[in-house]
N, C-alpha and C positions, 0 to 999 in steps of 0.2 A: 381701826375704826373704833376698837374698844378704848385704845390709849386715848384717842380723842375725845371720846365720851366722858372718860375718868378726869381728863384735864378739864374738861368743861363742867363737870360737877364740882371739882375742887375750886374752880374760879368763882362759882356761884354760891358755893356752901360756905356758910360762916358758923363759927360756933356759939353765937349770940343765940339767945331764945328767941323763939318764933313770935313774932307779933300777930296781930289780928289782920287777916287779909280780906281783900274784896272777893265775895263769892265768886266761884268758877262760872263761866259763862255756860248757858245751857247746851251749846253745840260741843259735840264731841271733839277733843282735842286732836285725836289721831286723824282727824280730817285734814289738819292742817300739816304743813312741811314742817321739818325739822326746825328750820330757820324761822318760820313763823311762830312755833311754838317757844322757840328760845327767845325770840322777840317778845312776845306775849308774857312770858314769866319774868323777863326782866321788867316789862311796863307794869306789871302788877306786883312788883316787890317793891318794899320800902327800903329808902336809902339811910345810911348812916355814915357820919364822918367820923372817923378816928386818925388821931396823928396825921390829920389833914390829908388822909385817904378816903376816898367813898367806898363804902360797902354796901352790897346789896343783901337784904334779909328776906330768904324764901321760905315760904310756907312748906313743911315737909311733904305734906299730901301732894302737893304740885310738883315739887321736885322728884318725889317717887313716880308720879305720873309721867312727868317728862322722860325719866330714865326708862321707864317701862315702855314708852313710845320709842326712845332710842334702840332698846333692845329688840323691840317688835319690828322695827325698821331693819334693824341689822338682820334679824332672822329672815324678814321678808327678802331683803337683798341677797342674803346668803341662799335662800331656796330659790330666788330667781336666777342666780348664778349657778346653782346646780341644776335647776332645770334646763337652763341655757346651755350648761356644760352636756348634760344627758342628750339633750336636743342635738348639740354639735356633734357629740360622739355618736349619736344615732345617723345624722346627716353624714358623718365621716365613713360610718361603718356602710351606710347605702352607697356613699361614693366609692368607697373600697370595692365594694361587691359589683357596683357599675363599672369600676375600672377593670376589676378582673374579668368581669364578662365581657368587656370590651376587648380585653388582652387576650382572652380566648379566641373572641371573633378575629381578631388581627392574625393570631397564630393559625386559626384554620383558614384565614385568607392567604396568609403565606405560605401554609402547606398545600391550597389548591393552586397557588401561583407557581410554587415550586414544581408541582406534579404537572401543571400544564407546560412549564419549561422545560421538564423532562420529557414530556411527550412531543414537544416541538423539536428538541434536540434528537429525540428518537427517530422522528419522522425526517429532519434534515438527514440524519445518518442511513435511514433506510434509503432516502432518495439519491444519496451521494455514494452510498456503498452497496456492495452484492456479495453474496456468499459463493465462493468457489472452493470446492472440494473442503467443505466445512470451514474455510478460513474467511474472515472478514477482511474484505478488500475495497479500498476506494475506486471508484468507476473510473476516475481518471488515469489512476495507476494501472488498473485493469487494460484500459484502453492502450495506454503506452506499452504495457507488456504485450498485449496482444499485436500490437503493430510491430514491436521488434521480433516477437516470434514469427509472425507473417514474413518479415524482411529476412530473418535467418533462415526459414525454411525456403524462401526464394533463392536466396544466395546457396543454400545446400542443393536445391534442384539444379539451379545453373551449373554448380560444380559437377555433379553427377551427370547432367545432361552433357556437359563438356568431355568428361571422362567416358561416357557411354559412345558419344560420337567418335572419340579418338580411338577407343577401344574396338568399335564397329568398323573404323577404317582401317586398323591393324588387322581386326579378323578377315576383313574382305581381301585386304593385301594377301594375309596368308593363304585364304581359300584360293585366292588367284594364282598365287605361287604354287600350291598344291595341285592345283588342276594343270597348271603348266608342268609341273614335275611328273605329274601322273601321266600326262600326255607324252611327254619326252620320254617316260619309262616305256609306255606303250610302243611308241615308234622304235625306242631302241630293242624292245623285246620282239617287235615285227622283224627289224632287221636282223636281229640275231636268229631268228627262226630261218629267215630267208637264206642267211649265210650258212647254218646249219644243214639245211636242205640241200643248198648247193654243194657243201663240203662233202655231204653224204652222196650226192649224186656223183661228184667228181671221184670220191673214193670208189664208189661202186665202179664206176667207168674205169678206173685204174685197175680196180680188182678185176674185172672183167678182162682187161688188156692182159695182165699178167695171167691170168688164166688161159686165154688164148696163147698168149707167148709159151706158156709151160706146156701146152698141147702140140704146139708147133715144135717146140724144142724135143718133146717126146717122139713126135713122128720123125724129126731128124735122126734122132739117135737111133730109131728102129731101122731107118734106111741106112744108116751108116754101118749098122750091125748086119744087115744082109750083104 
């Protein structure tokens, strides 16, 4: 903008001496736009022809006033730009603060959702699992293991029942055999006693007969001796 204003001033500035100009209007020129002021400056300037080229002779006071208005306009625009920049920066800062606030809210919501997810997962885990001897175990696995243990216990019980039945049968057979053997032994013992008694009786009878024969022999010897 400064380069434009300098080129504008150089285009209207002439080295020739200033001529008398029409008095400036009563209205403040700052109220006009730069284009209007520039047009008014050209309109109220005298024209000279040199070397077949038209030149404008501008009153120095009007040129200074126009230049001041250009500077004021530039300063006003720069101030407006600075104000707009400050306002934009303030809005940007406010927006960033709002974004940070929303980001914090989003993070808080994400943390709440994550906590709820953990609670849901923990609830699902508690529903699907149970603690056995301090160990975490899935209920389905626990049911399967329990069924397998029950089946195994049933098989072991059946095996023991079978073995007990066989053992009981063997025991009963041995008891019966023992009873039969005992009975046979008693019968044999009874028969042996009876035989012993009979033999003792027979022996006694024979002994008595021998004694009688001895007595008879003794009597016979006495008779022979007489």
